[in-house]
C-alpha positions in Angstrom: -16.1 -10.5 -6.2 -17.3 -8.7 -3.1 -17.9 -5.0 -2.8 -15.4 -3.1 -0.7 -15.7 0.4 0.6 -12.2 1.3 -0.6 -11.6 -1.1 -3.4 -8.5 -1.0 -5.4 -8.5 -1.6 -9.2 -8.1 -5.2 -10.4 -6.0 -6.2 -13.4 -7.2 -9.1 -15.6 -4.7 -11.9 -15.6 -5.5 -12.8 -19.2 -5.6 -9.5 -21.2 -4.2 -7.0 -18.7 -7.3 -4.7 -18.6 -7.6 -2.7 -15.4 -11.1 -2.8 -14.0 -12.0 0.0 -11.5 -15.6 -1.0 -10.9 -15.7 -3.2 -7.7 -19.1 -4.8 -8.7 -17.8 -6.3 -12.0 -17.0 -10.0 -11.7 -15.8 -10.6 -15.3 -13.4 -8.7 -17.5 -15.3 -6.4 -19.9 -12.7 -7.1 -22.6 -12.1 -10.8 -22.6 -14.8 -12.2 -20.2 -12.2 -13.8 -17.9 -13.3 -14.2 -14.3 -11.5 -11.5 -12.2 -9.6 -12.7 -9.2 -9.7 -10.4 -6.2 -6.1 -9.6 -5.1 -4.2 -6.6 -3.9 -3.4 -4.4 -6.7 0.1 -3.2 -7.3 0.9 0.3 -6.2 1.1 1.6 -9.7 -2.5 0.5 -10.3 -3.8 1.9 -7.1 -2.3 5.3 -7.8 -0.2 5.3 -4.6 3.4 6.5 -5.0 6.2 4.6 -3.2 7.8 6.5 -0.4 10.7 5.9 1.9 13.2 4.6 -0.7 16.1 5.0 1.7 14.4 3.1 4.5 13.5 0.3 2.0 17.2 0.1 1.1 18.2 -0.1 4.8 15.6 -2.9 5.3 17.2 -4.8 2.4 20.6 -4.4 4.2 19.0 -5.5 7.4 17.7 -8.7 5.8 21.1 -9.3 4.2 22.7 -9.0 7.6 20.2 -11.5 9.0 21.2 -14.0 6.3 24.9 -13.4 6.9 24.6 -13.9 10.6 22.8 -17.2 10.0 25.4 -18.3 7.5 28.3 -17.4 9.8 26.7 -19.1 12.8 26.2 -22.3 10.8 29.7 -22.1 9.4 31.1 -21.8 13.0 28.9 -24.7 14.1 29.8 -27.0 11.3 33.5 -26.1 11.4 33.9 -26.9 15.1 32.2 -30.4 14.9 35.5 -32.2 14.2 38.0 -30.0 16.0 39.1 -29.9 19.5 39.0 -26.1 19.8 35.4 -25.6 20.7 33.2 -28.3 22.0 30.0 -29.3 20.3 28.0 -27.6 23.0 29.7 -24.3 22.4 29.2 -24.7 18.6 25.5 -25.4 19.2 25.2 -22.4 21.4 26.8 -20.2 18.7 24.4 -21.7 16.1 21.3 -21.2 18.2 22.4 -17.7 19.0 22.9 -16.9 15.3 19.4 -18.2 14.6 17.9 -16.0 17.3 19.8 -12.9 16.1 18.8 -13.6 12.4 15.1 -14.1 13.4 15.3 -10.8 15.4 16.7 -9.0 12.4 14.0 -10.4 10.1 11.3 -9.5 12.6 12.6 -5.9 12.9 12.6 -5.6 9.1 9.1 -7.0 9.0 7.8 -4.5 11.6 9.1 -1.6 9.6 7.5 -3.0 6.4 4.2 -3.4 8.3 4.4 0.2 9.5 5.1 1.4 5.9 2.2 -0.6 4.6 -0.1 0.8 7.2 1.0 4.3 6.3 0.4 3.6 2.6 -3.0 2.1 3.3 -4.0 5.1 5.4 -2.8 7.5 2.6 -4.8 5.6 -0.1 -7.9 5.4 2.1 -7.7 9.1 2.7 -7.3 9.8 -1.0 -10.3 7.6 -1.7 -12.4 9.3 0.9 -11.5 12.7 -0.6 -12.6 11.5 -4.0 -15.9 10.2 -2.6 -16.5 13.5 -0.9 -15.7 15.4 -4.1 -18.2 13.3 -6.0 -21.0 13.5 -3.5 -20.6 17.2 -2.5 -22.7 19.6 -4.6 -20.9 22.0 -6.8 -20.4 25.3 -5.2 -20.5 28.4 -7.4 -17.3 30.4 -7.9 -17.1 33.8 -6.2 -17.6 35.5 -9.6 -20.8 33.5 -10.3 -22.1 34.1 -6.8 -21.5 37.9 -7.1 -23.3 37.9 -10.5 -26.3 36.0 -9.0 -26.5 38.3 -6.0 -26.4 41.4 -8.3 -29.2 39.9 -10.5 -31.3 39.2 -7.4 -30.8 42.7 -6.1 -31.8 44.4 -9.4 -35.4 45.8 -9.4 -37.9 43.9 -11.3 -40.3 46.0 -13.5 -44.0 45.4 -12.6 -45.9 43.3 -15.1 -47.9 45.3 -17.7 -51.6 45.2 -17.1 -53.8 43.9 -20.0 
């Protein structure tokens, strides 16, 4: 497994152990070879946002399927009748395919933007953790005041022997 700057935890497919160390190639519990994959949100510690938008995207995908089904229904129902010619039915069918693809593409763009936002948020969180680990510990104001008071106190001269 390769080392990534912002690696996400990997879950063992055999025993379910979550491995946080990106340099480990085998599961420490069962010895199974770890496969590199995108970790679920619950393992990466990223909360899911935009629940309403995700619901609207599901509705948008459903509408895409319905448009495709209705277009094919109109096309196949007009094949044997004299009402619409085959050309008109084919135009309706192709138009329904174009509209359905457009709806799915729009839903895909919104999912892509949400994934980019989620990735940005998790990268920022990981950078903050890295900075907290590498930054030296700063004393609290009380400890700094005590150290300053101790440094300002006069030191008695050493006794001569």
